C-alpha beads as a LAMMPS data file, in Angstrom:
LAMMPS data file: protein, C-alpha beads

184 atoms
183 bonds

1 atom types
1 bond types

-500.0 500.0 xlo xhi
-500.0 500.0 ylo yhi
-500.0 500.0 zlo zhi

Masses

1 110.0

Atoms # bond

1 1 1 324.048 141.790 353.279
2 1 1 327.671 141.846 353.798
3 1 1 327.747 145.725 352.903
4 1 1 325.902 146.374 355.872
5 1 1 328.657 145.815 357.178
6 1 1 331.357 147.722 354.905
7 1 1 331.883 151.515 356.490
8 1 1 333.516 151.964 352.501
9 1 1 329.477 151.114 351.861
10 1 1 328.312 153.644 354.265
11 1 1 330.208 156.504 353.230
12 1 1 329.114 155.917 349.437
13 1 1 325.477 156.084 350.476
14 1 1 326.312 158.905 352.942
15 1 1 327.615 160.835 349.637
16 1 1 324.837 160.376 347.673
17 1 1 322.684 161.118 350.444
18 1 1 323.812 165.040 350.563
19 1 1 324.819 164.839 347.058
20 1 1 320.790 164.211 346.605
21 1 1 319.857 166.271 349.380
22 1 1 321.984 169.402 347.792
23 1 1 320.582 168.562 343.748
24 1 1 316.735 168.610 345.019
25 1 1 317.559 171.618 347.039
26 1 1 318.374 173.921 344.488
27 1 1 316.376 172.093 342.065
28 1 1 312.985 172.858 343.910
29 1 1 314.475 176.427 344.836
30 1 1 315.356 176.723 340.526
31 1 1 311.265 175.796 339.546
32 1 1 310.538 178.553 342.018
33 1 1 312.636 181.003 340.415
34 1 1 311.504 180.401 337.374
35 1 1 307.366 180.480 338.085
36 1 1 308.183 183.996 339.429
37 1 1 310.641 185.132 336.171
38 1 1 313.321 185.488 337.873
39 1 1 315.624 183.985 334.536
40 1 1 319.597 184.531 337.208
41 1 1 318.652 183.224 339.887
42 1 1 316.846 180.004 337.501
43 1 1 320.098 179.758 335.615
44 1 1 322.790 179.811 338.773
45 1 1 320.668 177.258 340.708
46 1 1 320.142 175.251 337.141
47 1 1 323.926 175.267 336.692
48 1 1 324.986 173.795 339.901
49 1 1 321.679 171.764 340.416
50 1 1 322.822 169.715 337.128
51 1 1 326.509 169.320 337.900
52 1 1 325.559 167.956 341.149
53 1 1 322.998 165.438 340.253
54 1 1 325.879 164.408 337.399
55 1 1 327.849 163.541 340.264
56 1 1 324.915 161.825 342.329
57 1 1 322.868 159.579 339.421
58 1 1 327.179 159.020 338.208
59 1 1 328.032 157.790 341.757
60 1 1 324.727 155.787 342.063
61 1 1 325.781 153.920 339.198
62 1 1 328.754 153.243 339.970
63 1 1 328.251 150.967 342.867
64 1 1 325.052 149.267 341.780
65 1 1 326.438 146.301 343.683
66 1 1 325.600 148.446 346.970
67 1 1 322.049 148.907 347.122
68 1 1 322.589 151.309 350.319
69 1 1 323.506 153.886 347.021
70 1 1 319.521 153.314 346.551
71 1 1 318.453 153.800 348.917
72 1 1 320.728 157.444 349.762
73 1 1 319.617 158.475 346.421
74 1 1 315.745 158.101 347.042
75 1 1 316.080 159.741 350.885
76 1 1 317.959 162.130 349.447
77 1 1 315.383 163.086 346.935
78 1 1 312.735 163.218 349.368
79 1 1 314.878 165.430 351.812
80 1 1 315.923 167.812 349.369
81 1 1 311.914 168.341 348.073
82 1 1 311.128 169.220 351.627
83 1 1 314.572 171.100 352.517
84 1 1 314.065 173.332 349.056
85 1 1 310.150 174.255 350.332
86 1 1 311.694 175.288 353.526
87 1 1 313.839 177.380 351.970
88 1 1 311.357 178.902 350.197
89 1 1 309.153 179.571 352.834
90 1 1 311.823 181.440 354.781
91 1 1 312.610 183.879 351.846
92 1 1 309.087 184.773 351.428
93 1 1 310.067 185.630 347.532
94 1 1 306.901 186.977 345.417
95 1 1 303.718 188.348 345.728
96 1 1 300.836 187.348 347.537
97 1 1 297.042 188.591 347.314
98 1 1 295.182 188.509 350.297
99 1 1 290.711 189.001 349.673
100 1 1 289.514 189.325 352.547
101 1 1 285.633 189.458 353.278
102 1 1 284.154 191.461 356.006
103 1 1 280.011 191.398 357.223
104 1 1 280.109 195.567 358.693
105 1 1 283.833 196.254 359.483
106 1 1 285.426 196.440 355.691
107 1 1 285.461 200.359 355.407
108 1 1 287.447 200.034 358.861
109 1 1 289.381 197.438 357.376
110 1 1 290.279 199.139 354.371
111 1 1 291.001 202.424 356.174
112 1 1 293.704 200.823 358.356
113 1 1 295.203 199.286 356.098
114 1 1 295.851 202.251 353.996
115 1 1 297.211 203.848 356.791
116 1 1 299.898 200.835 356.989
117 1 1 300.777 201.832 353.397
118 1 1 299.205 199.060 352.000
119 1 1 296.816 198.947 348.887
120 1 1 293.569 197.941 349.103
121 1 1 290.874 197.805 346.490
122 1 1 287.219 197.547 348.071
123 1 1 284.319 196.052 346.176
124 1 1 280.710 195.509 347.236
125 1 1 279.693 192.314 347.587
126 1 1 276.293 189.436 348.485
127 1 1 277.308 187.012 350.703
128 1 1 274.873 184.442 352.197
129 1 1 274.001 186.536 355.243
130 1 1 273.305 190.321 352.992
131 1 1 275.988 193.174 351.980
132 1 1 280.000 192.193 352.889
133 1 1 283.027 194.380 351.850
134 1 1 285.372 192.246 349.715
135 1 1 288.715 193.854 349.988
136 1 1 291.717 192.450 347.460
137 1 1 295.411 193.872 349.095
138 1 1 298.436 192.416 347.270
139 1 1 301.601 192.216 349.231
140 1 1 305.089 191.223 349.617
141 1 1 304.859 187.382 350.787
142 1 1 306.737 188.137 353.405
143 1 1 304.537 191.069 354.836
144 1 1 301.607 188.600 355.074
145 1 1 301.517 187.868 358.726
146 1 1 301.613 191.753 359.344
147 1 1 298.839 192.397 357.177
148 1 1 296.891 189.187 358.544
149 1 1 297.146 191.036 361.700
150 1 1 296.404 194.047 360.921
151 1 1 293.214 192.989 359.582
152 1 1 292.394 191.143 362.285
153 1 1 292.930 193.325 365.097
154 1 1 289.883 195.625 363.640
155 1 1 288.043 192.817 362.666
156 1 1 288.061 189.393 364.412
157 1 1 285.119 187.967 362.503
158 1 1 286.262 188.578 358.796
159 1 1 287.162 185.700 356.335
160 1 1 290.099 185.806 354.480
161 1 1 292.040 183.762 351.582
162 1 1 295.966 183.749 350.351
163 1 1 296.433 183.216 346.559
164 1 1 299.707 183.051 344.751
165 1 1 300.441 185.844 342.162
166 1 1 301.596 184.569 339.210
167 1 1 304.190 187.107 337.187
168 1 1 301.666 187.049 334.120
169 1 1 297.848 186.644 334.411
170 1 1 295.247 186.441 331.435
171 1 1 292.281 187.781 331.921
172 1 1 289.623 188.047 329.269
173 1 1 292.235 188.281 326.736
174 1 1 294.418 190.630 328.216
175 1 1 297.810 190.363 329.117
176 1 1 299.267 191.668 331.908
177 1 1 303.243 191.860 332.201
178 1 1 304.910 193.784 335.338
179 1 1 301.875 196.695 335.129
180 1 1 301.418 196.935 331.574
181 1 1 298.627 195.519 329.454
182 1 1 297.973 194.467 326.231
183 1 1 294.812 193.446 324.205
184 1 1 294.719 189.774 322.408

Bonds

1 1 1 2
2 1 2 3
3 1 3 4
4 1 4 5
5 1 5 6
6 1 6 7
7 1 7 8
8 1 8 9
9 1 9 10
10 1 10 11
11 1 11 12
12 1 12 13
13 1 13 14
14 1 14 15
15 1 15 16
16 1 16 17
17 1 17 18
18 1 18 19
19 1 19 20
20 1 20 21
21 1 21 22
22 1 22 23
23 1 23 24
24 1 24 25
25 1 25 26
26 1 26 27
27 1 27 28
28 1 28 29
29 1 29 30
30 1 30 31
31 1 31 32
32 1 32 33
33 1 33 34
34 1 34 35
35 1 35 36
36 1 36 37
37 1 37 38
38 1 38 39
39 1 39 40
40 1 40 41
41 1 41 42
42 1 42 43
43 1 43 44
44 1 44 45
45 1 45 46
46 1 46 47
47 1 47 48
48 1 48 49
49 1 49 50
50 1 50 51
51 1 51 52
52 1 52 53
53 1 53 54
54 1 54 55
55 1 55 56
56 1 56 57
57 1 57 58
58 1 58 59
59 1 59 60
60 1 60 61
61 1 61 62
62 1 62 63
63 1 63 64
64 1 64 65
65 1 65 66
66 1 66 67
67 1 67 68
68 1 68 69
69 1 69 70
70 1 70 71
71 1 71 72
72 1 72 73
73 1 73 74
74 1 74 75
75 1 75 76
76 1 76 77
77 1 77 78
78 1 78 79
79 1 79 80
80 1 80 81
81 1 81 82
82 1 82 83
83 1 83 84
84 1 84 85
85 1 85 86
86 1 86 87
87 1 87 88
88 1 88 89
89 1 89 90
90 1 90 91
91 1 91 92
92 1 92 93
93 1 93 94
94 1 94 95
95 1 95 96
96 1 96 97
97 1 97 98
98 1 98 99
99 1 99 100
100 1 100 101
101 1 101 102
102 1 102 103
103 1 103 104
104 1 104 105
105 1 105 106
106 1 106 107
107 1 107 108
108 1 108 109
109 1 109 110
110 1 110 111
111 1 111 112
112 1 112 113
113 1 113 114
114 1 114 115
115 1 115 116
116 1 116 117
117 1 117 118
118 1 118 119
119 1 119 120
120 1 120 121
121 1 121 122
122 1 122 123
123 1 123 124
124 1 124 125
125 1 125 126
126 1 126 127
127 1 127 128
128 1 128 129
129 1 129 130
130 1 130 131
131 1 131 132
132 1 132 133
133 1 133 134
134 1 134 135
135 1 135 136
136 1 136 137
137 1 137 138
138 1 138 139
139 1 139 140
140 1 140 141
141 1 141 142
142 1 142 143
143 1 143 144
144 1 144 145
145 1 145 146
146 1 146 147
147 1 147 148
148 1 148 149
149 1 149 150
150 1 150 151
151 1 151 152
152 1 152 153
153 1 153 154
154 1 154 155
155 1 155 156
156 1 156 157
157 1 157 158
158 1 158 159
159 1 159 160
160 1 160 161
161 1 161 162
162 1 162 163
163 1 163 164
164 1 164 165
165 1 165 166
166 1 166 167
167 1 167 168
168 1 168 169
169 1 169 170
170 1 170 171
171 1 171 172
172 1 172 173
173 1 173 174
174 1 174 175
175 1 175 176
176 1 176 177
177 1 177 178
178 1 178 179
179 1 179 180
180 1 180 181
181 1 181 182
182 1 182 183
183 1 183 184
């Protein structure tokens, strides 16, 4: 338990914690950029993430007699994941698909969104209580809250669902990439 009173032991634990927070933040962002097909960003983040990881793990392995380094490593891992997620939420990279179900005012909602410059696909559908309008709106993630507000201004009783849009979509043997489609 002597390590608890050793300032150098705490310094190493803190350094490893900070390295691991940086490493995992970059790793979390890198994975998100990979999922969105952003190769240059993913490469840059991966390069720095790997370099920081080597520094962090070698520091832990060099100080195995200090349990605080292991605690710093583990705490930095968890913290880095959360920090990366928070940064990604702020960046709001990519697109999202909003499905809006309106029992009565689907046409008015669609027209209101179109007036604001959003593309809307209207589909007549049958719900539990009869006919409804199913609206599909693909928007930049950073505009999601704006679109939700526009929709709720017209029809506060509607139901909406949000899904992330992938770079590639496969539907019934058709592959789509950036607007192009090819039959398989």
